[in-house]
N, C-alpha and C positions, 0 to 999 in steps of 0.2 A: 408528469401528471397530465390529465386531460380535463378540459372543461366538460360539463354535464356529468361528472363523476362525483356525486355527493352522496352522503349516507342516506339522504332522503329518497334516493332512487333505488336503494336496496330493497328487494322484496322480502316478504316474511320467510319465504323458503330459503333464501340465501343466508339468513342469520339465525334460523331456528335450530339447526343442528351443527355442533362443532365437531370437526374431526379430532380424533384422539391425539393428544400431544405425546411426544416421545423425546427421550433424552438424546441430544445430538450436539453437534459443534456449532457454536456461534462465535462471531468475530467482531472486532471493533478496532478503531484506531485511525491513523492518517497515513498518507504517503508523501514523504518529503524527499526531494531529489536535488542534489547539487550537480553542477555541470561547469564546463569550461568552454567558452565560445572559441572559434578559430582565431580570434584576435587576442586571446589570452585572458579575457574577462571572466570572472566567476559569476555563476548564476544560481538562483535558488527557486525551485518550482514546487508548488503544493497541489496535489491532485485529490479530489473527493473520491474515496473508495467506493461509495455507494453507486455512483453513476459513471465514474471514469472521467468526469469533467475537470478541466484545468481550473483551479481556483485562483492561483496567482503566480506571477513570475516577477522576480526582481533581479536586477543586474548590478554587479559590483565592480570593483576595481581590477585593473590588469595585475596578474600575478607577478610579472616581472621576469619570468623565465618560461621556457618552452616545456609544457607538461607532456608526460607520456602515459602515466597510469594514475588511478585515483581510487581512494577508499574513504568512506565516511565513518568516523569512529562514533560520533554523537552529534547532536544538533549544532554544537559550536566548534567542532574539531574535525578537520579533514586532512588526510595525508595525500600528498601528491608527489610523484617522482618526476624528475626532469629527464630530458633526452640525453643529458650528460651523465646520468646515473646517480644524481643526488636525491635524497629524500627530504621533503619539506613538511612542516606542520602549519596548517592554516588555522588561525583562531578567528572564528567568524562571529559577527554580530548581525542579526537580521530581524526585521519585523515586517509589517504589512507593506511598507513603502520603501525600505532601504536595505542594502546589503553592503557591509563594510568589513574590512579586516581590522581587528582590534590592534594589531601590530603588523609590521612587515612579515612575510613568510619566514618561519624559523627553520633554518637548515639543521636537520638532525644527523644526517650522514652526508659526507662529501662525495662518496662514490660507492659502487657496488650494487646499487638498486637499479638494475637494468631490466626489470620486469616489464613484460608487455601488457600484463593485466594485474589488477590488485583489487581485493575485496575484503571486507571485515564482517565477521559473522555476528557481532554484537555480544559475544560471550568470551572475549579475550583472545581470539585467534584471528590473525591476519593471514590471508592467503594470497599467493601470487604465482604467476607462471613466467618462466624464462626459458626460451629454447625448448619448450615441451616439457620442462621439469616443473612439477607442482611443489611449491614450498609452503611451509607453515611457520608462523612466528607467534610468540606469546607477547601480547600487549598488556602490561600490568598496571598502567595508569591511564585515566581519561585524557590527560594531556602529556603524552610521553616527551621526554627531553633528550633521548638518545639511547645508547646501548643498554643503559640501566633499566629501561622500560620497554624496549623492543628487542627481544632476543630469543634464545632457544630455537635457533633456526633448525628446521627439520625437513629433510627431503621426503616427500610423500610418495612420489613415483615419477616415472618418465612416460613419454607418449601422450602427454596432455596438450596436443595441438588443437586448440579450441578457437572458435571465432568469437565467442562471448563467454564471460564468466561472472557470476554474481553469487553472493551468499544468500541462501534462502532460510537459514536458521542456524541453530547451534551445531557447528561442525557439519553443516549440510550445504552443498554447493549445487548450483544450477548452471548448465552450460549448453551452448549450441555448437555445432560443427559447421564447416564450410558446406557440407552436403545437406544441411538442414535438419540434422537429428537433434533432439532435445534430450539431454542427459541429466540425471540427478545423482550426485555423489554423496556418500556418507563416509566421514573420516572417523575412525575409532581412536580410543585413548592411546593406543600403541603406535599410531601413525599408519595403520593399515587402512585400506579403502575398498569400497564396493560401489558398483555402478548399476543404476536402473535406467533402462532405455524407455523413456516416457513416450517419445514419438520418433519414428524412423525417418520422417521427412516433414517438410512444410514450414520449417523455421529458418530457412536460409536467407530470407530477406532482411532479417534483423542483424544490424552490425553492433548493437548494444542491447543488453538485457539487464534489468535491475529488479530487485524485489525488496519491499519493506517488511517482509515476513508474512506469516499467515497464509501462504499459498497464493499471494497476490503477485502477479508478474506483469512487467511493462517492457515492451519491445519497441525499439526505434528503428525505422527504415531510413537508411542514409539517403537513398536516391530521391525521396519525396519529403523527408523531414517529418513523416507521420509517426505518431505514437499510438500503439494498440495495447489493450490490457486483457488479462486472463485471470481466472480464479480456479485454483486447484482445490477441490473440496477436501482432499486429504493428501497433503504434500509428502507424508511419510509412508504412504502405502506402496510406493514403488511402481505405481501405474499412472499412465497419462490419460486413461479413459474417462476420468472424472474431471478433466480440465474444461471449464466453461469458456467458450470463445465469445468475446463481445466485439466482434469485428464490425457489427452494425452501429456500434456507439463508441468509436475511437476517442481517445483523449483529444487528439488533433489529427487533421489530415495533412498538416504541414507545420513548419515553423521550428521544429526541434533540430537546430543546426549545431548543437554542442558537439565538440569532438570527443569529449569525455562526459559520462554520466555516472552518478553513484547515489544510491538510495541510502538514507539513514536506516540502519538495521533495527529490526524489532519494534517498529512503530505501529505495525498492524499485527495483532495477535488473535489467536483463536483458542477457546477453551470449551471443554465438554462438561456439562452439568448433569449429575446423576439424578437430581430431583428437579425437573423443570417447574417453573411457575404454573399454577393452575390458571390457564388463560380464560376460563369461564367465570372466574371471580373478577369482575370488571373493576371494583374498587382496588383490589390488589394489583391489577394490571396498571391502573392509573398511578398508584403509589410507586410502582417500579419505574413507570415512565417519568415521573417527576424526579426520582432519584437519578436516573440516567441523564435527564436534561440538566439537573443541577451540577453534575460532574462533567458534562460535555465540554470539551475544549478548555479544560482548566477552570471550569466554573463560571465562565463569563455570562451564562444565562441564569445563574442562580438567584432568581427573584420572582416574586409573586406575579409581576406583570407578564413576564415571558411564559410562566406556567399557565396563566389564564388564557393566553393566546393559543398555546399548544393544546390545552384541554378542549377548548371550544372548536378548534380546527378538526381534531380527530373525533370529537363528538359528532360533528356534522358529516365527516367523511365515512366513518365506520362504526360509530358507537364504541370504539376501542375494542372491537371484536376481531380476533386474529383470523377468523374464518370468513370475514365479510367479503363476499364475491359479487361484484357488480354484474347484473345479468346482461347488460348491453355491451360489455367490453371484457377485457382480461384483467382489469384492475382488481387488486386483491389485498386483503389484510388491513391492519390498523391504519397505515399511511396511504392505502389505496395506490400502491405501486402499479404502474402500467408499463409493461405487463408485470405480474407478480414475480415472475422468474428473475427480474432484476435484483431481487433481494438475495439471490444466491451468493452475491459477493460478501454478505455478512453471515452466511451459514447455510448448510445444506438442509436445515430444518425450517426454512423460511415459511413453509406452508402452515406449520403448527406451533411455532414458538413465538410468543409475543415479544420476547426480549430481542430476538433477531430482527423482527420487524421494526421495533422501536429504534434500535441502533441504526438500522438502515435509514429510517425516516428522519432521524436527527441529522445524519450525515447529509442526506439529500437537502434538507432545509438549510443547513449551514452553507452548502456549496451554491445553492440557487438563490436564497433570499437573505442569508446572513443571520437571521434570528427567527424564532417562532412567530413573533409579532409581524415581521416582514412577510412571512408566508400567510398569516391570517388576514392581514390587510389586503393582500393580493386576492385571497379567496373571496373576501367580502365584495370586492369590485368586479370579480370575474366568474365567481362560482366554481373556480378550480385553482389549483396551485401547482 
């Protein structure tokens, strides 16, 4: 956001006519990434999807073995293989300030897990590559205890010599090659597969690629420790032409030194609404805004104080008009994102859908100020947030 961008500066022309709303995809959620440092310590990082900003990093204990591949099952459960071919389950406890293991790593298998890459799709399927062979396993419990809960090994195909591999959704994989190509794979129920070539080149710098779902991709550059982020407007269309590059606003330009990274799957999701909210009905937009605020981040803002702050903030910024367009800059929409195109991370309908704009704005406030009242207090002192 920029100073001097208040609703009071909007001209009558910019708020008089609203562009027609249209049904399209909107997104919401978080990005949570586990990692292992070169010294064997576990890490947990949280990234604000709206802006790509790193929200927090906490570092935990040494795993006690040399890891090789890693897959996150859920917020509290991570699978890690060792260089000796064992498979371990990590039971993780984390909050804003600490990261600990609930118990020592649980060895599920003594040998046989020699995969160079591992990823979980969030829908029961664990994928791994070993010597160019792509393998699929069924995971039947959130905290598997061994072969009873990780089994049905299936060979999908050979020739999967990939530089990176991550799950991007239900039986959908994303990968890069040493030559820099970006591929999307779809695995069918019979174990067959198809591939879409999203990009022919340009992705060779990344040694790790992770996705929390919803077409949100994060790539780490080993030589610099930088982390960059990208948003695919439609990750199922088989095309890379609609991938938005946010190279001018990286997560970090350095510091990501983990030898392994794994995103919690399915924490960022996108849905398509057939009947969008009438954004010209400001009371209805505010009601939707309060409901979204009340449910944000598990309901931690669900009180009248935070709502009063949010309502006043966006009253001043835009009058809660999704078409509010500041004449002196490219700030746009209910939260006055600068530029408005930043909101594409939460939906390709960011120009006309108040829900997309509100979700983006809540994520921005959370990552930058912690609460709506934090943002409102900053606005009162500086006339921007």
